A tleap script that builds the chain and sets N, CA, C and O, in Angstrom:
source leaprc.protein.ff14SB
mol = sequence {
  NMET TRP GLY SER PHE LEU LEU TRP ARG LYS
  MET THR GLY SER ARG ARG LEU ALA VAL LYS
  ALA GLY ALA ASP LEU VAL PHE ALA LEU LEU
  LEU GLY ALA GLN ALA VAL LEU LEU LEU VAL
  TRP LEU ALA ASN LEU LEU GLY MET PRO ARG
  PRO GLU VAL LEU ALA LEU ARG ALA VAL LEU
  GLY ARG ALA GLY ARG LEU GLU HIE VAL SER
  GLN ILE LEU THR CYS ARG SER VAL ALA GLY
  PRO SER LEU SER CLEU
}
set mol.1.N position { -12.588 1.945 -11.938 }
set mol.1.CA position { -13.100 1.550 -10.519 }
set mol.1.C position { -14.211 0.935 -10.494 }
set mol.1.O position { -14.227 -0.035 -9.737 }
set mol.2.N position { -15.543 1.246 -11.291 }
set mol.2.CA position { -16.586 0.898 -11.660 }
set mol.2.C position { -16.254 -0.509 -11.996 }
set mol.2.O position { -16.801 -1.365 -11.301 }
set mol.3.N position { -15.470 -0.889 -12.920 }
set mol.3.CA position { -15.064 -2.374 -13.441 }
set mol.3.C position { -14.890 -2.937 -12.030 }
set mol.3.O position { -15.803 -3.417 -11.357 }
set mol.4.N position { -13.983 -2.856 -11.769 }
set mol.4.CA position { -13.364 -3.249 -10.168 }
set mol.4.C position { -14.887 -3.984 -9.610 }
set mol.4.O position { -15.134 -5.182 -9.746 }
set mol.5.N position { -15.703 -3.103 -9.045 }
set mol.5.CA position { -17.099 -3.168 -8.339 }
set mol.5.C position { -17.724 -4.154 -9.019 }
set mol.5.O position { -18.214 -5.120 -8.435 }
set mol.6.N position { -17.766 -3.987 -10.424 }
set mol.6.CA position { -18.673 -5.428 -11.033 }
set mol.6.C position { -18.213 -6.866 -10.919 }
set mol.6.O position { -18.702 -7.982 -10.742 }
set mol.7.N position { -16.935 -6.246 -11.122 }
set mol.7.CA position { -15.892 -7.922 -10.980 }
set mol.7.C position { -16.052 -7.969 -9.598 }
set mol.7.O position { -15.494 -9.022 -9.289 }
set mol.8.N position { -16.452 -7.491 -8.654 }
set mol.8.CA position { -16.036 -8.201 -7.321 }
set mol.8.C position { -17.661 -8.658 -7.240 }
set mol.8.O position { -17.926 -9.848 -7.074 }
set mol.9.N position { -18.495 -7.879 -7.336 }
set mol.9.CA position { -20.258 -8.260 -7.540 }
set mol.9.C position { -20.493 -9.378 -8.080 }
set mol.9.O position { -21.298 -10.145 -7.551 }
set mol.10.N position { -19.701 -9.776 -9.496 }
set mol.10.CA position { -19.985 -10.903 -9.937 }
set mol.10.C position { -19.288 -12.166 -9.102 }
set mol.10.O position { -19.768 -13.293 -8.984 }
set mol.11.N position { -17.882 -11.622 -8.492 }
set mol.11.CA position { -17.374 -13.062 -8.039 }
set mol.11.C position { -17.729 -13.435 -6.437 }
set mol.11.O position { -17.422 -14.487 -5.877 }
set mol.12.N position { -18.568 -12.126 -5.752 }
set mol.12.CA position { -18.956 -13.152 -4.583 }
set mol.12.C position { -20.459 -13.513 -4.711 }
set mol.12.O position { -21.000 -14.113 -3.782 }
set mol.13.N position { -21.235 -13.135 -5.948 }
set mol.13.CA position { -22.251 -14.213 -6.374 }
set mol.13.C position { -21.980 -15.613 -6.849 }
set mol.13.O position { -22.889 -16.424 -7.030 }
set mol.14.N position { -21.033 -15.810 -6.995 }
set mol.14.CA position { -20.191 -17.087 -7.486 }
set mol.14.C position { -20.753 -18.127 -6.521 }
set mol.14.O position { -20.998 -17.854 -5.346 }
set mol.15.N position { -20.976 -19.501 -7.140 }
set mol.15.CA position { -20.993 -20.802 -6.108 }
set mol.15.C position { -19.980 -21.435 -5.651 }
set mol.15.O position { -20.051 -22.316 -4.794 }
set mol.16.N position { -18.573 -20.890 -6.388 }
set mol.16.CA position { -17.304 -21.759 -5.959 }
set mol.16.C position { -16.795 -20.910 -4.917 }
set mol.16.O position { -16.660 -19.723 -5.215 }
set mol.17.N position { -16.396 -21.377 -3.430 }
set mol.17.CA position { -16.070 -20.644 -2.632 }
set mol.17.C position { -14.843 -20.580 -2.617 }
set mol.17.O position { -14.385 -20.277 -1.515 }
set mol.18.N position { -13.925 -20.791 -3.627 }
set mol.18.CA position { -12.613 -20.136 -3.746 }
set mol.18.C position { -12.690 -18.919 -4.381 }
set mol.18.O position { -11.832 -18.056 -4.198 }
set mol.19.N position { -13.799 -18.737 -5.238 }
set mol.19.CA position { -13.803 -17.675 -6.203 }
set mol.19.C position { -14.666 -16.426 -5.396 }
set mol.19.O position { -14.423 -15.250 -5.665 }
set mol.20.N position { -15.643 -16.789 -4.437 }
set mol.20.CA position { -15.990 -15.874 -3.341 }
set mol.20.C position { -14.780 -15.487 -2.544 }
set mol.20.O position { -14.320 -14.392 -2.867 }
set mol.21.N position { -14.046 -16.226 -1.418 }
set mol.21.CA position { -12.683 -16.101 -1.323 }
set mol.21.C position { -11.559 -15.387 -1.777 }
set mol.21.O position { -10.605 -15.027 -1.087 }
set mol.22.N position { -11.727 -15.212 -2.944 }
set mol.22.CA position { -10.790 -14.356 -3.494 }
set mol.22.C position { -11.175 -12.800 -4.111 }
set mol.22.O position { -10.491 -11.861 -4.519 }
set mol.23.N position { -12.613 -13.039 -3.958 }
set mol.23.CA position { -13.451 -11.607 -4.786 }
set mol.23.C position { -12.582 -10.285 -3.438 }
set mol.23.O position { -11.838 -9.406 -3.872 }
set mol.24.N position { -12.765 -10.366 -2.480 }
set mol.24.CA position { -12.284 -9.149 -1.873 }
set mol.24.C position { -10.595 -8.831 -2.106 }
set mol.24.O position { -10.113 -7.722 -2.337 }
set mol.25.N position { -9.973 -9.914 -1.998 }
set mol.25.CA position { -8.579 -10.106 -2.284 }
set mol.25.C position { -8.265 -9.227 -3.999 }
set mol.25.O position { -7.376 -8.390 -4.158 }
set mol.26.N position { -8.883 -9.524 -4.702 }
set mol.26.CA position { -8.742 -8.908 -6.124 }
set mol.26.C position { -9.560 -7.743 -6.201 }
set mol.26.O position { -9.264 -7.028 -7.159 }
set mol.27.N position { -10.688 -7.243 -5.346 }
set mol.27.CA position { -10.938 -6.073 -5.490 }
set mol.27.C position { -9.845 -4.776 -4.670 }
set mol.27.O position { -9.705 -3.586 -4.951 }
set mol.28.N position { -9.223 -5.600 -3.616 }
set mol.28.CA position { -8.312 -4.939 -2.922 }
set mol.28.C position { -7.162 -4.458 -4.197 }
set mol.28.O position { -6.662 -3.346 -4.367 }
set mol.29.N position { -7.024 -5.306 -4.734 }
set mol.29.CA position { -5.873 -5.263 -5.515 }
set mol.29.C position { -5.885 -4.421 -6.850 }
set mol.29.O position { -4.925 -3.797 -7.300 }
set mol.30.N position { -7.207 -4.520 -7.427 }
set mol.30.CA position { -7.588 -3.644 -8.414 }
set mol.30.C position { -7.749 -2.122 -7.734 }
set mol.30.O position { -7.034 -1.289 -8.291 }
set mol.31.N position { -8.220 -1.825 -7.091 }
set mol.31.CA position { -8.707 -0.774 -6.444 }
set mol.31.C position { -7.313 -0.013 -6.167 }
set mol.31.O position { -7.256 1.172 -6.493 }
set mol.32.N position { -5.827 -0.818 -5.401 }
set mol.32.CA position { -4.854 -0.166 -5.298 }
set mol.32.C position { -4.053 0.290 -6.313 }
set mol.32.O position { -3.460 1.368 -6.337 }
set mol.33.N position { -4.055 -0.956 -7.531 }
set mol.33.CA position { -3.864 -0.074 -8.765 }
set mol.33.C position { -3.947 1.041 -9.323 }
set mol.33.O position { -3.068 1.816 -9.700 }
set mol.34.N position { -5.192 1.100 -9.366 }
set mol.34.CA position { -5.998 2.335 -9.777 }
set mol.34.C position { -5.659 3.436 -8.775 }
set mol.34.O position { -5.829 4.586 -9.179 }
set mol.35.N position { -5.244 3.279 -7.634 }
set mol.35.CA position { -4.922 4.362 -6.777 }
set mol.35.C position { -3.408 5.063 -7.202 }
set mol.35.O position { -3.001 6.222 -7.118 }
set mol.36.N position { -2.850 3.948 -7.638 }
set mol.36.CA position { -1.124 4.341 -7.918 }
set mol.36.C position { -1.384 4.966 -9.367 }
set mol.36.O position { -0.691 5.966 -9.559 }
set mol.37.N position { -2.025 4.695 -10.188 }
set mol.37.CA position { -2.062 5.179 -11.543 }
set mol.37.C position { -2.311 6.395 -11.360 }
set mol.37.O position { -1.606 7.279 -11.848 }
set mol.38.N position { -3.528 6.664 -10.507 }
set mol.38.CA position { -4.188 8.103 -10.124 }
set mol.38.C position { -3.114 8.855 -9.765 }
set mol.38.O position { -2.898 9.859 -10.444 }
set mol.39.N position { -2.323 8.582 -8.772 }
set mol.39.CA position { -1.140 9.449 -8.178 }
set mol.39.C position { -0.162 9.682 -9.179 }
set mol.39.O position { 0.301 10.821 -9.252 }
set mol.40.N position { 0.259 8.756 -10.010 }
set mol.40.CA position { 1.302 8.905 -10.982 }
set mol.40.C position { 0.951 9.818 -11.946 }
set mol.40.O position { 1.801 10.543 -12.463 }
set mol.41.N position { -0.564 9.873 -12.331 }
set mol.41.CA position { -1.225 11.079 -13.115 }
set mol.41.C position { -1.172 12.042 -12.789 }
set mol.41.O position { -0.505 12.765 -13.528 }
set mol.42.N position { -1.708 12.635 -11.697 }
set mol.42.CA position { -1.514 13.602 -10.910 }
set mol.42.C position { -0.341 14.200 -10.947 }
set mol.42.O position { -0.219 15.328 -11.423 }
set mol.43.N position { 1.001 13.284 -10.281 }
set mol.43.CA position { 2.218 13.998 -10.172 }
set mol.43.C position { 2.962 14.586 -11.292 }
set mol.43.O position { 3.752 15.530 -11.303 }
set mol.44.N position { 2.390 13.563 -12.556 }
set mol.44.CA position { 2.751 14.462 -13.889 }
set mol.44.C position { 1.693 15.579 -14.332 }
set mol.44.O position { 2.151 16.459 -15.061 }
set mol.45.N position { 0.466 15.653 -14.021 }
set mol.45.CA position { -0.341 16.774 -14.302 }
set mol.45.C position { 0.028 17.959 -13.702 }
set mol.45.O position { -0.138 19.052 -14.244 }
set mol.46.N position { 0.669 17.758 -12.284 }
set mol.46.CA position { 1.037 19.025 -11.487 }
set mol.46.C position { 2.731 19.184 -11.712 }
set mol.46.O position { 3.458 20.123 -11.388 }
set mol.47.N position { 2.991 18.201 -12.234 }
set mol.47.CA position { 4.680 18.575 -13.113 }
set mol.47.C position { 5.393 18.498 -11.438 }
set mol.47.O position { 6.136 19.387 -11.023 }
set mol.48.N position { 5.049 17.418 -10.709 }
set mol.48.CA position { 6.037 17.436 -9.335 }
set mol.48.C position { 7.287 16.946 -9.933 }
set mol.48.O position { 7.337 16.249 -10.946 }
set mol.49.N position { 8.365 17.381 -9.197 }
set mol.49.CA position { 9.707 17.184 -9.450 }
set mol.49.C position { 9.750 15.884 -8.480 }
set mol.49.O position { 8.893 15.576 -7.652 }
set mol.50.N position { 11.081 15.119 -8.811 }
set mol.50.CA position { 11.083 13.820 -8.115 }
set mol.50.C position { 11.158 13.898 -6.731 }
set mol.50.O position { 10.392 13.207 -6.059 }
set mol.51.N position { 12.229 14.876 -6.031 }
set mol.51.CA position { 12.248 14.585 -4.708 }
set mol.51.C position { 10.540 15.064 -3.790 }
set mol.51.O position { 10.176 15.079 -2.614 }
set mol.52.N position { 9.988 15.348 -4.939 }
set mol.52.CA position { 8.731 15.570 -3.886 }
set mol.52.C position { 7.877 14.362 -4.219 }
set mol.52.O position { 7.055 14.184 -3.319 }
set mol.53.N position { 7.793 13.575 -5.080 }
set mol.53.CA position { 7.308 12.255 -5.477 }
set mol.53.C position { 8.026 11.374 -4.547 }
set mol.53.O position { 7.259 10.566 -4.023 }
set mol.54.N position { 8.985 11.291 -4.255 }
set mol.54.CA position { 9.628 10.563 -3.689 }
set mol.54.C position { 9.440 10.709 -1.870 }
set mol.54.O position { 9.545 9.717 -1.148 }
set mol.55.N position { 9.211 11.822 -1.436 }
set mol.55.CA position { 8.608 11.887 0.122 }
set mol.55.C position { 7.303 11.870 0.033 }
set mol.55.O position { 6.775 11.423 1.051 }
set mol.56.N position { 6.400 12.266 -1.004 }
set mol.56.CA position { 5.003 11.501 -0.700 }
set mol.56.C position { 5.163 9.839 -1.049 }
set mol.56.O position { 4.311 9.126 -0.520 }
set mol.57.N position { 5.660 9.512 -1.460 }
set mol.57.CA position { 5.583 7.930 -1.698 }
set mol.57.C position { 5.934 7.451 -0.429 }
set mol.57.O position { 5.232 6.596 0.110 }
set mol.58.N position { 7.080 7.961 0.188 }
set mol.58.CA position { 7.550 7.750 1.789 }
set mol.58.C position { 6.378 7.829 2.642 }
set mol.58.O position { 6.080 6.871 3.356 }
set mol.59.N position { 5.688 8.899 2.623 }
set mol.59.CA position { 4.706 9.224 3.927 }
set mol.59.C position { 3.659 8.326 3.444 }
set mol.59.O position { 3.209 7.652 4.371 }
set mol.60.N position { 3.152 8.098 2.388 }
set mol.60.CA position { 2.285 6.695 2.082 }
set mol.60.C position { 2.528 5.720 2.376 }
set mol.60.O position { 1.715 4.874 2.749 }
set mol.61.N position { 3.865 5.569 2.272 }
set mol.61.CA position { 4.321 4.042 2.611 }
set mol.61.C position { 4.235 3.958 4.213 }
set mol.61.O position { 3.972 2.858 4.698 }
set mol.62.N position { 4.408 4.874 4.921 }
set mol.62.CA position { 4.237 4.757 6.543 }
set mol.62.C position { 3.012 4.654 6.673 }
set mol.62.O position { 2.703 3.739 7.436 }
set mol.63.N position { 2.041 5.299 6.179 }
set mol.63.CA position { 0.939 5.386 6.468 }
set mol.63.C position { 0.041 3.704 6.198 }
set mol.63.O position { -0.830 3.223 6.924 }
set mol.64.N position { 0.617 3.127 4.947 }
set mol.64.CA position { 0.200 1.667 4.888 }
set mol.64.C position { 0.652 0.766 5.831 }
set mol.64.O position { -0.050 -0.136 6.288 }
set mol.65.N position { 1.742 0.968 6.123 }
set mol.65.CA position { 2.646 0.479 7.537 }
set mol.65.C position { 1.642 0.775 8.857 }
set mol.65.O position { 1.014 -0.090 9.467 }
set mol.66.N position { 1.648 1.706 9.041 }
set mol.66.CA position { 0.699 1.801 10.187 }
set mol.66.C position { -0.633 1.060 10.085 }
set mol.66.O position { -0.960 0.283 10.982 }
set mol.67.N position { -1.378 1.264 9.069 }
set mol.67.CA position { -2.689 0.261 8.663 }
set mol.67.C position { -2.342 -0.979 9.186 }
set mol.67.O position { -3.025 -1.443 10.100 }
set mol.68.N position { -1.320 -1.629 8.718 }
set mol.68.CA position { -0.920 -2.818 8.700 }
set mol.68.C position { -0.776 -3.103 10.398 }
set mol.68.O position { -1.442 -3.961 10.978 }
set mol.69.N position { -0.046 -2.452 10.887 }
set mol.69.CA position { 0.169 -2.552 12.386 }
set mol.69.C position { -1.014 -2.437 13.100 }
set mol.69.O position { -1.137 -3.208 14.052 }
set mol.70.N position { -1.990 -1.592 12.850 }
set mol.70.CA position { -3.454 -1.462 13.785 }
set mol.70.C position { -4.310 -3.050 13.290 }
set mol.70.O position { -5.077 -3.703 13.999 }
set mol.71.N position { -3.998 -3.270 12.274 }
set mol.71.CA position { -4.812 -4.296 11.671 }
set mol.71.C position { -4.545 -5.920 12.681 }
set mol.71.O position { -5.338 -6.794 13.032 }
set mol.72.N position { -3.076 -5.745 12.881 }
set mol.72.CA position { -2.142 -6.964 13.742 }
set mol.72.C position { -2.732 -6.647 15.108 }
set mol.72.O position { -3.278 -7.614 15.639 }
set mol.73.N position { -2.743 -5.466 15.819 }
set mol.73.CA position { -2.830 -5.252 16.927 }
set mol.73.C position { -4.451 -5.622 17.050 }
set mol.73.O position { -4.774 -6.310 18.019 }
set mol.74.N position { -5.328 -5.263 16.256 }
set mol.74.CA position { -6.835 -5.598 16.451 }
set mol.74.C position { -7.038 -7.357 16.538 }
set mol.74.O position { -7.825 -7.932 17.289 }
set mol.75.N position { -6.156 -7.967 15.615 }
set mol.75.CA position { -6.208 -9.198 15.469 }
set mol.75.C position { -5.980 -9.777 16.840 }
set mol.75.O position { -6.853 -10.511 17.302 }
set mol.76.N position { -4.720 -9.479 17.648 }
set mol.76.CA position { -4.444 -9.777 18.968 }
set mol.76.C position { -5.292 -9.352 19.886 }
set mol.76.O position { -5.512 -10.134 20.810 }
set mol.77.N position { -5.951 -8.098 19.891 }
set mol.77.CA position { -7.175 -8.407 20.846 }
set mol.77.C position { -8.191 -9.177 20.811 }
set mol.77.O position { -8.831 -9.459 21.824 }
set mol.78.N position { -8.477 -9.627 19.610 }
set mol.78.CA position { -9.616 -10.304 19.409 }
set mol.78.C position { -9.273 -11.806 19.791 }
set mol.78.O position { -9.900 -12.487 20.603 }
set mol.79.N position { -8.196 -12.185 19.080 }
set mol.79.CA position { -7.808 -13.702 19.487 }
set mol.79.C position { -7.255 -13.874 20.708 }
set mol.79.O position { -7.106 -14.968 21.252 }
set mol.80.N position { -6.875 -12.578 21.259 }
set mol.80.CA position { -6.277 -13.045 22.888 }
set mol.80.C position { -4.353 -13.095 22.729 }
set mol.80.O position { -3.806 -12.979 21.633 }
set mol.81.N position { -3.707 -13.252 23.820 }
set mol.81.CA position { -2.496 -13.185 23.699 }
set mol.81.C position { -1.723 -14.298 23.023 }
set mol.81.O position { -0.496 -14.260 22.935 }
set mol.82.N position { -2.434 -15.253 22.563 }
set mol.82.CA position { -1.906 -16.510 22.378 }
set mol.82.C position { -1.746 -16.230 21.001 }
set mol.82.O position { -1.058 -17.076 20.430 }
set mol.83.N position { -2.149 -15.341 20.310 }
set mol.83.CA position { -1.711 -15.275 18.955 }
set mol.83.C position { -0.159 -14.653 18.788 }
set mol.83.O position { 0.274 -13.678 19.401 }
set mol.84.N position { 0.601 -15.499 17.760 }
set mol.84.CA position { 2.136 -15.081 17.832 }
set mol.84.C position { 2.136 -14.270 16.225 }
set mol.84.O position { 1.321 -14.571 15.353 }
set mol.85.N position { 3.023 -13.389 16.079 }
set mol.85.CA position { 3.263 -13.037 14.745 }
set mol.85.C position { 4.503 -13.814 14.444 }
set mol.85.O position { 5.018 -13.747 13.328 }
savepdb mol mol.pdb
quit
């Protein structure tokens, strides 16, 4: 996680616009990958059976979709009704 933060800081300090623009995206992807690895490690450590892991995965997937919907609704309220999906 620390390495992701250091990379993000380095990228946001760049003079190139494309590197600055990609900094947040790269940081989010790296944190997401680390979160997945943490969950896999915890499932192994706790000896969770496959059905429990699948149920947890489904719940987290729904939570991710709800976050995506809230972001879309926020964009609509800011941009007005002319924004189409």
